[in-house]
Structure formats: C-alpha cells, structure tokens
Backbone bond lengths (Angstrom), bond angles and torsions (degrees), N, CA, C in turn:
res aa  C-N    CA-C-N  psi(-1)  N-CA   C-N-CA  omega(-1)  CA-C   N-CA-C  phi
1 M - - - 1.460 - - 1.525 108.80 -
2 T 1.276 117.22 135.15 1.462 123.64 173.09 1.518 106.64 -124.45
3 T 1.328 115.63 129.64 1.457 118.50 -179.32 1.521 109.77 -79.89
4 A 1.305 116.28 164.34 1.465 121.67 -176.07 1.527 112.06 -65.64
5 V 1.326 118.50 -24.26 1.463 120.76 -174.46 1.518 113.64 -93.57
6 D 1.327 118.77 -2.17 1.463 119.20 -178.53 1.518 111.35 -144.65
7 D 1.322 114.88 173.04 1.457 120.32 -179.38 1.522 112.44 -113.71
8 L 1.304 116.84 13.94 1.457 122.20 -177.99 1.522 109.94 -97.73
9 A 1.301 117.55 118.11 1.459 121.46 178.05 1.530 109.68 -78.19
10 C 1.323 116.21 151.92 1.458 121.20 -179.18 1.528 111.99 -56.76
11 M 1.323 117.39 -40.90 1.468 120.02 179.69 1.530 111.14 -62.70
12 E 1.303 117.17 -34.91 1.456 120.06 177.58 1.525 110.64 -68.65
13 L 1.321 116.56 -39.82 1.464 119.79 177.65 1.514 110.08 -61.33
14 I 1.316 117.56 -42.76 1.468 121.12 179.98 1.526 110.34 -58.79
15 E 1.323 116.50 -38.36 1.466 120.55 178.64 1.524 111.93 -70.34
16 L 1.327 117.60 -23.64 1.467 121.98 -177.27 1.522 114.11 -97.02
17 V 1.327 117.76 -4.01 1.459 120.74 -170.40 1.539 112.79 -60.94
18 T 1.326 118.26 -36.79 1.462 119.74 179.85 1.524 110.61 -64.52
19 E 1.335 116.10 -48.00 1.468 119.88 177.28 1.523 111.04 -58.88
20 Y 1.328 116.39 -40.37 1.463 121.73 -179.27 1.531 110.02 -61.89
21 L 1.331 116.27 -49.68 1.456 120.20 -176.91 1.525 112.39 -69.80
22 E 1.323 117.15 -30.59 1.466 120.62 179.03 1.524 112.66 -84.66
23 G 1.342 116.36 -9.21 1.456 120.47 178.99 1.522 113.65 71.25
24 T 1.343 116.50 30.43 1.465 120.11 -176.89 1.525 114.32 -103.68
25 M 1.326 117.92 5.12 1.464 119.41 179.91 1.522 110.07 -95.48
26 S 1.321 114.97 161.40 1.465 120.56 -180.00 1.533 110.04 -65.03
27 A 1.306 115.24 160.20 1.471 120.40 179.36 1.527 110.53 -61.66
28 G 1.333 117.14 -38.62 1.456 120.44 179.51 1.523 112.28 -65.22
29 E 1.330 116.47 -43.01 1.461 120.53 179.21 1.531 109.83 -66.75
30 R 1.322 116.86 -39.84 1.464 120.63 178.26 1.531 110.28 -62.15
31 A 1.323 116.55 -39.80 1.465 120.39 177.95 1.527 110.88 -62.64
32 R 1.337 116.80 -39.19 1.470 120.92 176.76 1.529 110.59 -61.17
33 V 1.333 115.93 -44.87 1.474 120.25 179.74 1.525 109.51 -64.56
34 D 1.324 116.92 -46.75 1.463 120.36 179.68 1.525 111.70 -58.07
35 L 1.334 116.81 -41.60 1.458 121.23 178.44 1.529 110.14 -62.08
36 H 1.312 116.64 -44.84 1.464 120.10 179.12 1.522 110.62 -61.57
37 L 1.329 116.36 -42.91 1.465 120.62 -178.29 1.525 112.53 -62.43
38 T 1.336 117.65 -30.36 1.461 119.87 179.94 1.523 112.20 -66.07
39 G 1.350 116.57 -24.25 1.456 119.37 -177.56 1.512 115.34 -115.43
40 C 1.341 117.43 5.82 1.460 119.30 -175.74 1.538 110.96 -130.25
41 P 1.318 117.06 98.22 1.462 119.30 -179.96 1.521 113.09 -64.59
42 F 1.327 117.45 -26.76 1.461 119.85 -179.49 1.525 110.73 -67.81
43 C 1.310 117.43 -46.15 1.460 120.71 179.27 1.526 111.55 -70.01
44 T 1.338 116.60 -33.61 1.456 120.17 176.45 1.526 109.84 -61.78
45 T 1.322 116.63 -42.99 1.469 121.33 177.43 1.517 110.47 -64.71
46 Y 1.328 117.23 -44.55 1.468 121.79 179.18 1.527 110.43 -58.85
47 L 1.325 117.13 -46.62 1.455 121.45 179.62 1.524 111.01 -59.58
48 E 1.318 117.18 -43.88 1.465 121.20 179.24 1.518 111.04 -64.61
49 Q 1.325 117.25 -39.71 1.470 120.67 177.38 1.528 110.56 -62.97
50 M 1.313 117.34 -40.43 1.463 120.78 177.86 1.522 110.96 -65.24
51 R 1.320 117.10 -41.78 1.479 120.56 176.49 1.525 110.59 -58.40
52 Q 1.329 116.41 -46.40 1.460 120.98 -179.01 1.526 111.43 -65.15
53 T 1.316 117.05 -39.55 1.469 121.22 179.04 1.518 110.33 -64.06
54 I 1.314 116.78 -46.25 1.464 120.49 179.38 1.527 110.32 -62.82
55 E 1.318 116.52 -41.77 1.461 120.29 178.87 1.520 111.30 -63.07
56 A 1.324 116.67 -42.77 1.458 120.85 -177.20 1.531 112.60 -73.42
57 L 1.318 116.62 -38.77 1.464 120.32 -173.40 1.515 113.93 -105.26
58 G 1.292 117.27 -10.48 1.446 121.27 -175.80 1.506 115.20 -65.03
59 H 1.305 117.26 -15.80 1.454 121.26 -178.28 1.520 112.81 -99.98
60 L 1.329 116.87 -0.83 1.460 120.23 179.23 1.520 109.99 -70.85
61 P 1.340 116.60 130.47 1.462 117.60 173.51 1.526 109.64 -73.95
62 E 1.327 117.22 150.62 1.460 121.63 -179.39 1.521 111.03 -55.11
63 S 1.335 116.72 -32.21 1.472 120.29 -178.55 1.524 112.74 -67.20
64 A 1.349 117.43 -15.73 1.463 120.69 179.49 1.521 112.54 -80.27
65 V 1.333 116.72 -11.20 1.459 121.72 -178.87 1.520 108.70 -98.41
66 D 1.326 116.28 132.64 1.451 121.41 177.46 1.534 109.21 -55.69
67 P 1.338 118.76 131.90 1.465 120.58 -177.46 1.536 114.11 -54.98
68 K 1.316 117.99 -37.10 1.464 120.48 179.11 1.537 110.30 -66.84
69 A 1.317 115.93 -42.61 1.469 120.18 178.84 1.519 109.98 -64.91
70 L 1.326 116.88 -39.07 1.466 120.90 178.30 1.528 110.69 -62.13
71 D 1.328 117.31 -43.16 1.461 120.83 177.45 1.520 111.85 -59.88
72 V 1.330 116.16 -42.61 1.469 120.61 179.84 1.539 109.81 -63.99
73 L 1.325 116.66 -45.66 1.470 120.70 179.94 1.520 111.60 -62.79
74 L 1.307 116.78 -47.17 1.461 119.81 -179.05 1.525 110.47 -64.10
75 G 1.328 116.58 -38.47 1.459 120.24 176.77 1.524 111.41 -61.93
76 A 1.318 116.62 -40.71 1.465 120.92 179.55 1.535 110.22 -64.45
77 F 1.328 117.09 -41.54 1.459 119.15 179.61 1.524 111.45 -68.54
78 R 1.309 117.15 -35.63 1.472 120.09 179.40 1.516 111.31 -65.42
79 T 1.314 117.51 -37.28 1.468 120.37 -178.50 1.519 112.08 -75.50
80 R 1.334 118.81 -19.38 1.469 122.44 178.89 1.516 111.35 -78.90
81 S 1.312 117.69 -22.57 1.474 121.24 -175.85 1.486 112.38 -71.90
C-alpha cells in the first residue's frame, strides 16, 4: 500500500524498519518513512509492535534461546538478505 501523500510502499517500510529504529538511515530516507507513517495506521502499528518486541526481547542473552530455534531464526534472516 502506498498512501496518496508519499511514494513509500508499506512493504518497503517493513524492509526499512530496522534501520529506522536503529537510527542508521539518512535524514532524507527517515523523512520519507516519517511522511508515510503520518498517513498509514497499519505501518504505525507495525512500527510500534517492533519497538515493543525489541524492548521485550532485546535483553535476552543468546544462551536463553534454544540452539535449534536460534539456528532456524538465523537461517531465516540469512535468506532474507
């Protein structure tokens, strides 16, 4: 979905959410995301869910995750790149 006021599709925002939350994107790209968020309640909700997930799980040590589950997760992230 792309709102009438911006050129950023929702799928593109989803791909950029990590950079957005980590503050590693350019000011221009961040402005594009911010503009999209002003008109897209779905992406705003998604972003908030990601913030909450990172806050809740970001403090877990790697040893707290089952090794098999960790392999599956890491494999999934590798195939997305």
